[in-house]
Each structure stands twice: as structure tokens, then as C-alpha cells.
C-alpha positions in Angstrom: 5.4 9.7 13.6 5.5 7.2 10.7 3.1 7.9 7.8 1.1 5.1 6.1 -0.9 5.6 2.9 -3.7 3.0 2.4 -4.8 2.7 -1.2 -7.9 0.6 -1.7 -11.4 1.1 -3.1 -13.0 -1.3 -0.6 -14.4 0.8 2.3 -14.4 -2.0 4.9 -10.8 -2.8 4.3 -9.8 0.9 4.4 -11.8 1.4 7.7 -10.3 -1.6 9.5 -6.7 -0.8 8.4 -7.1 2.9 9.2 -8.5 2.2 12.7 -5.8 -0.4 13.4 -2.9 1.8 12.4 -4.2 5.0 14.0 -4.5 3.0 17.3 -0.8 2.2 16.9 0.2 5.9 16.5 0.8 5.9 12.8 -0.3 8.9 10.8 -2.8 7.4 8.2 -3.7 8.8 4.8 -6.3 7.3 2.5 -6.6 7.1 -1.3 -9.5 5.3 -3.1 -7.7 4.7 -6.4 -4.2 4.9 -8.0 -4.6 8.4 -9.3 -5.6 9.8 -5.9 -2.6 7.9 -4.4 -0.2 9.4 -7.0 -1.5 12.9 -6.2 -1.2 12.3 -2.5 2.4 10.9 -2.4 3.8 14.1 -3.9 2.8 16.0 -0.7 2.7 13.4 2.0 5.8 11.3 1.3 4.6 8.3 3.2 7.0 5.9 4.9 4.9 2.9 3.7 2.1 2.3 1.2 -0.4 -0.5 1.5 -1.6 -0.8 -2.1 -4.5 -2.8 -3.7 -4.0 -4.0 -7.3 -7.5 -3.9 -8.7 -8.8 -0.3 -8.5 -10.6 2.2 -10.7 -8.6 4.7 -12.9 -5.1 3.6 -12.2 -4.4 0.0 -11.0 -1.9 -0.8 -8.3 0.7 -2.1 -10.7 0.7 1.2 -12.7 0.6 3.2 -9.5 3.7 1.4 -8.1 5.6 1.9 -11.4 5.0 5.7 -11.1 6.0 5.7 -7.4 9.3 3.9 -8.2 10.2 6.5 -10.8 10.1 9.3 -8.2 13.5 9.7 -6.4 11.8 11.3 -3.4 9.9 8.1 -2.8 12.9 5.7 -3.2 12.8 4.7 0.4 9.1 4.3 0.6 8.1 0.7 1.5 5.2 -0.8 -0.5 3.0 -3.8 0.5 0.6 -5.1 -2.1 -2.6 -6.3 -0.5 -4.7 -7.9 -3.2 -7.2 -10.6 -4.1 -5.1 -11.3 -7.1 -3.3 -14.4 -5.7 -1.9 -16.3 -8.7 1.9 -16.8 -8.6 2.2 -14.6 -11.8 0.3 -11.7 -10.0 2.6 -12.0 -7.0 5.8 -12.2 -9.1 4.7 -9.2 -11.2 4.1 -7.1 -8.0 7.5 -8.0 -6.6 9.2 -7.4 -9.9 7.7 -3.9 -10.0 9.4 -3.1 -6.7 6.9 -4.1 -4.0 8.6 -5.0 -0.7 5.9 -7.5 0.1 2.8 -9.1 -1.4 -0.1 -10.2 0.8 -3.3 -11.7 -0.5 -6.9 -11.1 0.5 -8.6 -12.3 2.6 -5.9 -11.3 5.1 -5.2 -11.2 8.8 -4.9 -7.7 10.3 -2.2 -9.1 12.6 -0.2 -10.3 9.6 -0.4 -6.9 7.9 0.5 -5.1 11.2 3.5 -7.4 11.7 4.7 -6.9 8.1 4.4 -3.1 8.4 6.3 -3.2 11.7 9.0 -5.4 10.1 9.4 -3.1 7.1 9.5 0.1 9.1 12.0 -0.9 11.8 
């Protein structure tokens, strides 16, 4: 069973993504901020991380920088899902090593399709 880590501080987004991916037989883990995510990835080793940029404690960019330094997480796919939608924000996310950058508001179907594409 593929493991997905959802990292977002917005409860409604977390709930809708968690529900959707559990229905599709993914094992889902939740972190509410970047620090919680960094603690969790060391034990969970997710196949894919859906990562918000603007979060308390450690933002998504800094979180991804730390994840990309860990050789055990080299194969982990990362999708940024953020309200930061300027070209410079997207370029920064991809330059840090994200596999994809989707902007909020988002379509659940688009997120599901992108996850399926990255995990096939």
C-alpha cells in the first residue's frame, strides 16, 4: 500500500484529501506544519508528500529542503499545493526539488490524477 503524507495547516483541505486518498486505498498520514512533517518522514518514509508552502513553524520550502537532504527520502515524490501562485513561487518550489506545483483553489480530481501519475 502506497503511503501519502499530507502536510497542511488548513483542516478542510486535510480532511478532503485524507478522505479521498483513503477511499483509494492509500495509507494516509497527516502533519499540520513543516516540523511535524520532518519528524514524521523519518519513521513513515512516505511514497509521496503533498506539501503546503505557508505553514507555522517551518514553511513548505524549508521542509522540502530538509527532505531532499535525506538519502532515505530521495525517491519520495513531492507535490506543492499552495495559494502562493506567482511564477516566482512556483519556480522556487520546483527548483527546491518538488515534482509538481499545484495552486489553490484546486480540483481534487487534478490532485488525484497527479498523485497517480507520480506513483505509477
